[in-house]
C-alpha positions in Angstrom: 214.8 53.8 131.8 212.6 51.4 129.8 210.9 48.2 130.8 212.4 45.2 129.1 209.8 43.7 126.7 209.2 40.0 127.4 206.6 37.4 127.7 205.9 34.8 130.4 207.1 31.3 129.9 204.4 29.2 128.2 202.6 32.3 126.9 203.1 33.6 123.4 202.0 36.4 121.0 200.1 35.4 117.9 201.7 37.2 115.0 200.3 37.8 111.5 200.8 34.2 110.2 199.6 32.4 113.4 196.5 34.7 113.7 195.5 34.3 110.1 195.9 30.5 110.2 194.2 30.2 113.5 191.2 32.3 112.4 190.8 30.2 109.2 191.0 27.0 111.1 188.4 28.2 113.6 186.1 29.2 110.7 186.3 25.8 109.1 185.9 24.0 112.4 182.8 26.1 113.4 181.3 25.3 110.0 181.7 21.5 110.6 180.5 21.7 114.2 177.3 23.5 113.1 176.9 20.9 110.2 176.6 18.2 112.9 174.2 20.1 115.0 176.6 21.3 117.7 175.6 24.8 118.7 177.9 27.4 120.4 178.4 28.1 124.1 180.9 30.5 125.8 181.7 30.3 129.5 183.7 32.8 131.7 187.5 32.9 131.9 187.3 32.7 135.7 185.4 30.1 137.7 185.0 29.7 141.5 188.0 27.5 142.5 185.8 24.8 144.1 184.0 24.4 140.7 187.2 23.2 139.1 188.9 21.3 142.0 188.5 17.6 142.5 187.8 17.1 138.8 191.3 16.7 137.3 193.1 14.2 139.6 196.8 14.7 139.6 196.5 17.6 137.2 194.8 19.8 139.8 198.3 21.2 140.6 198.3 22.7 137.1 195.2 24.9 137.7 196.0 28.6 137.9 194.2 29.8 141.1 194.3 32.9 143.3 192.3 35.1 145.6 190.6 38.1 143.9 190.1 41.6 145.3 186.8 40.5 146.7 188.4 37.7 148.7 186.9 35.0 146.5 188.9 31.9 145.7 188.9 31.8 141.9 190.7 29.9 139.1 191.3 30.2 135.4 189.6 27.7 133.1 191.7 24.5 132.9 189.6 23.0 130.2 186.1 23.6 128.6 184.4 20.5 129.9 184.0 21.3 133.6 182.7 24.8 132.9 180.2 23.3 130.5 179.1 20.8 133.1 178.6 23.6 135.6 176.6 25.5 133.0 174.4 22.5 132.3 173.7 21.9 136.0 173.0 25.6 136.5 170.6 25.7 133.5 169.2 22.2 133.6 165.5 23.4 133.6 165.9 25.6 130.5 168.2 23.6 128.2 166.8 20.9 125.9 168.3 17.4 126.3 170.1 15.9 124.5 172.2 19.1 124.5 174.7 19.3 121.7 177.2 22.1 122.4 180.3 23.4 120.7 182.9 25.8 122.3 186.1 27.4 121.1 187.9 29.4 123.8 191.3 29.7 125.5 192.3 27.7 128.6 195.2 27.9 131.0 197.5 25.2 132.5 200.6 25.7 134.6 202.2 22.8 132.7 205.8 22.1 131.6 206.2 23.7 128.2 207.3 21.8 125.1 206.6 21.6 121.4 202.8 22.0 120.9 202.2 22.6 124.6 201.8 26.1 126.0 200.3 27.4 129.2 197.7 29.4 127.4 196.0 27.7 124.4 192.7 27.3 122.6 190.5 24.3 122.7 187.8 23.4 120.2 185.2 21.2 121.9 182.0 19.3 121.0 179.9 17.5 123.6 176.6 15.7 123.9 174.9 15.8 127.2 171.9 13.6 128.0 172.7 10.6 125.7 173.9 7.3 127.1 174.0 5.3 123.8 177.0 4.6 121.6 175.6 7.1 119.0 176.8 9.8 121.3 180.4 8.7 120.8 179.9 8.0 117.1 178.5 11.5 116.4 181.1 13.2 118.4 184.0 11.3 116.8 182.6 11.7 113.3 182.2 15.4 113.7 185.8 15.8 115.0 187.4 13.6 112.3 185.4 15.6 109.7 186.7 18.9 111.2 190.3 17.5 111.0 189.8 16.7 107.4 188.4 20.1 106.6 191.4 21.9 108.1 193.9 19.8 106.1 194.5 16.7 108.1 192.6 14.0 106.2 195.1 11.3 107.3 194.4 11.9 111.0 193.1 9.0 113.1 191.6 8.4 116.5 192.9 5.8 118.9 190.1 4.6 121.1 189.7 2.5 124.3 187.5 2.2 127.4 188.7 2.8 130.9 186.3 0.1 132.2 188.4 -2.5 130.4 190.9 -2.1 133.2 188.3 -3.3 135.8 189.0 -6.8 134.5 192.6 -6.5 135.9 191.4 -5.6 139.4 191.2 -9.2 140.8 194.7 -9.9 139.6 196.4 -7.0 141.4 197.6 -7.2 145.0 195.5 -4.3 146.2 192.6 -4.9 143.8 190.7 -2.0 142.4 192.7 0.5 144.5 195.5 0.1 141.9 193.4 0.5 138.7 194.1 4.3 138.4 197.8 3.6 139.0 197.8 0.9 136.4 196.2 3.3 133.9 198.7 6.0 134.6 201.5 3.6 133.9 199.9 2.3 130.7 199.3 5.9 129.6 203.2 6.2 129.3 203.5 3.1 127.1 204.8 5.0 124.1 207.2 7.2 126.2 209.0 4.5 128.2 210.2 0.9 127.9 208.5 -2.0 129.6 211.4 -2.3 132.0 211.3 1.4 132.9 207.6 1.3 133.5 207.9 -1.9 135.6 210.5 -0.1 137.7 208.2 2.9 138.1 205.4 0.6 139.1 207.4 -0.7 142.1 209.1 2.5 143.1 206.3 5.0 142.6 203.1 3.0 142.8 203.8 0.2 145.3 203.3 -2.7 142.8 204.5 -6.1 143.7 206.5 -8.4 141.3 203.3 -10.2 140.5 201.6 -6.9 139.7 204.4 -6.0 137.3 204.1 -9.2 135.5 200.5 -8.3 134.7 201.6 -4.8 133.7 204.2 -6.3 131.3 201.5 -8.4 129.7 199.3 -5.4 129.2 202.1 -3.3 127.8 203.1 -6.0 125.4 199.5 -6.4 124.2 199.5 -2.7 123.4 202.9 -2.6 121.7 201.9 -5.5 119.5 198.8 -3.7 118.3 196.3 -6.4 119.4 192.7 -5.9 118.5 189.6 -5.7 120.7 188.7 -9.3 119.7 191.9 -10.5 121.3 191.2 -8.9 124.7 189.8 -12.2 126.0 193.2 -13.7 125.7 194.5 -11.2 128.1 191.8 -10.9 130.8 188.1 -11.5 131.4 186.2 -8.5 130.2 182.6 -7.6 131.1 180.4 -8.5 128.1 178.6 -5.2 128.3 181.8 -3.1 128.1 183.2 -5.2 125.3 179.9 -4.9 123.4 180.0 -1.1 123.8 183.5 -0.8 122.3 182.6 -3.0 119.4 179.4 -1.1 118.7 181.3 2.2 118.5 183.9 0.7 116.1 181.1 -0.8 114.0 179.2 2.5 114.0 182.3 4.5 112.9 182.7 2.0 110.1 179.1 2.6 109.0 179.7 6.3 109.2 182.6 6.0 106.8 185.4 6.5 109.2 186.4 2.8 109.7 190.0 3.2 108.5 190.6 6.2 110.8 189.6 4.5 114.0 192.1 2.2 115.8 191.5 0.3 119.0 194.3 0.9 121.5 194.2 -0.3 125.1 197.1 2.2 125.8 194.7 5.2 125.6 193.6 5.8 129.2 193.5 9.7 129.5 194.7 11.2 132.7 191.7 13.3 133.8 189.7 11.7 136.7 186.3 12.6 135.4 186.4 10.1 132.4 184.2 7.1 133.2 184.2 4.8 130.1 185.2 5.4 126.5 188.3 7.5 126.0 190.3 8.5 122.9 193.1 10.6 121.4 193.5 12.1 117.9 196.8 11.9 116.0 197.9 13.3 112.6 198.7 9.8 111.3 198.2 6.2 112.4 201.7 5.8 113.9 201.8 9.4 115.2 203.0 10.1 118.7 201.9 13.7 119.1 198.3 13.9 120.2 196.3 16.8 118.7 193.1 16.2 120.6 191.3 13.8 123.0 187.9 13.0 124.5 185.7 10.5 126.1 182.6 9.7 128.2 182.2 11.4 131.6 178.8 10.3 132.9 179.4 11.3 136.5 180.8 14.8 136.1 177.5 16.8 135.9 176.2 15.0 139.0 179.0 16.7 141.0 177.1 20.0 140.5 173.6 18.5 140.6 171.4 15.8 142.2 170.7 14.5 138.7 172.7 11.8 137.0 173.2 13.1 133.4 175.4 11.2 130.9 177.8 13.1 128.7 180.5 12.5 126.1 182.8 14.9 124.2 185.8 15.6 122.1 188.4 18.4 122.3 191.0 19.6 119.8 194.1 21.5 120.9 194.5 24.1 118.2 198.1 25.2 119.1 199.6 22.0 117.8 197.4 22.1 114.7 198.6 25.6 113.9 202.2 24.6 114.3 201.6 21.7 111.8 199.9 24.1 109.4 202.8 26.5 109.5 205.3 23.7 109.0 203.3 22.6 106.0 203.5 26.1 104.6 199.7 26.5 104.6 199.5 30.3 104.7 197.8 32.6 102.4 197.8 36.4 103.0 194.4 37.9 103.9 195.4 41.0 101.9 194.7 40.5 98.2 196.7 43.5 96.9 198.5 46.7 97.8 198.1 50.1 96.0 201.6 51.5 95.6 202.3 55.1 96.3 204.5 56.6 93.5 203.2 60.1 93.0 202.0 62.5 95.8 199.8 64.3 93.4 197.8 61.0 92.8 197.0 60.3 96.4 193.3 60.9 95.8 193.4 58.4 92.9 195.0 55.7 95.2 192.4 56.2 97.8 189.6 56.0 95.2 191.0 52.8 93.8 191.3 51.2 97.2 187.8 52.3 98.2 186.3 50.7 95.0 188.1 47.4 95.6 187.2 47.3 99.3 183.5 47.9 98.5 183.7 44.9 96.1 184.8 42.7 99.0 188.5 42.6 98.4 191.1 43.2 101.2 193.4 46.0 100.1 196.4 47.7 101.6 197.7 51.2 100.6 201.3 52.2 100.9 201.3 55.2 103.1 203.9 57.5 101.5 205.7 57.9 98.2 209.0 55.9 98.2 211.1 54.0 95.7 209.2 51.2 94.1 211.9 48.7 95.2 211.1 49.5 98.9 207.4 49.2 98.3 207.7 45.9 96.6 209.9 44.5 99.4 207.2 45.6 101.9 204.5 43.8 100.0 206.7 40.6 99.6 207.5 40.5 103.3 203.7 40.5 104.0 203.2 37.9 101.3 200.7 40.1 99.4 200.3 38.6 96.0 199.5 41.6 93.9 200.8 45.2 93.7 198.7 47.9 91.9 200.5 50.7 90.1 198.9 53.9 88.9 201.0 56.7 87.5 200.2 59.7 85.4 200.2 57.5 82.3 197.7 55.0 83.8 195.5 57.8 85.0 195.2 59.3 81.5 194.5 55.8 80.0 192.1 55.0 82.9 194.0 51.7 83.6 195.9 50.0 86.4 199.2 48.0 86.2 198.8 44.8 88.1 202.1 43.2 89.1 202.0 39.6 90.3 204.6 39.4 93.0 204.8 35.6 92.9 205.7 35.1 89.2 206.8 38.7 88.4 204.4 39.1 85.5 202.6 42.4 84.9 199.2 43.1 83.3 197.5 46.3 82.3 193.9 46.2 83.3 191.1 48.7 82.6 190.1 50.6 85.7 186.5 49.5 85.4 187.5 45.8 85.3 190.1 45.8 88.0 187.9 44.4 90.8 186.7 41.4 88.7 190.3 40.8 87.5 191.6 40.5 91.0 188.7 38.4 92.2 189.6 35.7 89.7 193.4 36.1 89.8 
């Protein structure tokens, strides 16, 4: 009797292609993060449950939590921001502010699964703790957009807003500021539902009056028509300080060379409760609907673990969606440069010697493990997308050469044994 092999819903194995692409993406992202001065941090998989609770609003139901063998109430990381905030508060006397941190680790959410959304996935974060100026947003956004370009998404954009803009709507709602969060949750669905559907949701699920829904419709129309930050005053009275903050960030991104990749969008609100001001989401293209990352300012989060008010801002990329895009675009290159074929049992020592020389020169080399028909060995290499097959028979041994077969274009070249490493490095 065997156990049926299966995986939990929302969890997945990372096979050869996914792992190779993921590792390459991570390497490029880490290089960019370091270039911008964000240095690495790692936090534990498990946190005390009370550390994570009361930070995610409605999303708290998505946190995986349980009682461990010691009777402790614990939970799996839901994101990387709250554990980082806990770390900062715990080590506030030893870290240097402003603290620029990067982090690439898996997180877990008991979410409904769909394309690009799993229950276990990696996040790639950069955050600045201890800066309350617009330069914090500008540096964080610039770093993340650069990383997206480096991993093959130069057309990606960020859509940016500020949650405080909705404070201007408070006086016009029947229950005042009590309804601001509800209004933002409705607006957050602007690209998923029609105005009529959202107006109905506002009445049925959020207790809005008909007068409230009229304001909601105006906001939704403003968003759908792609109005600019300069046109906000036509919609509602906005605090000059907040409006100035948004404009400074947009101007700063223009100065940093990212102006065409930054779009003001009042429809970006972000669902997590800890965001306090600027919020944003990244998309693969200007009119994209599938977010590949997000972020914002969360000035009050660290204070929930400390008696000190410490401002903070950060960005996060969800790597699962990016890997799916890379695979769809066919961006895969085998890690293994070549395979040494096994055609003569008496030449096994020769094959091992050849592989050892190539590996010592820095090349990734596979060796076929037993003598079989060449056709079968070629098929094995092709399935693994190995670009070159090396053939050494008795004739090649006597001539001290190697036959190099290019499995992509089917050409074959005889190369002196002493030159094989250099040949493959430049092939």
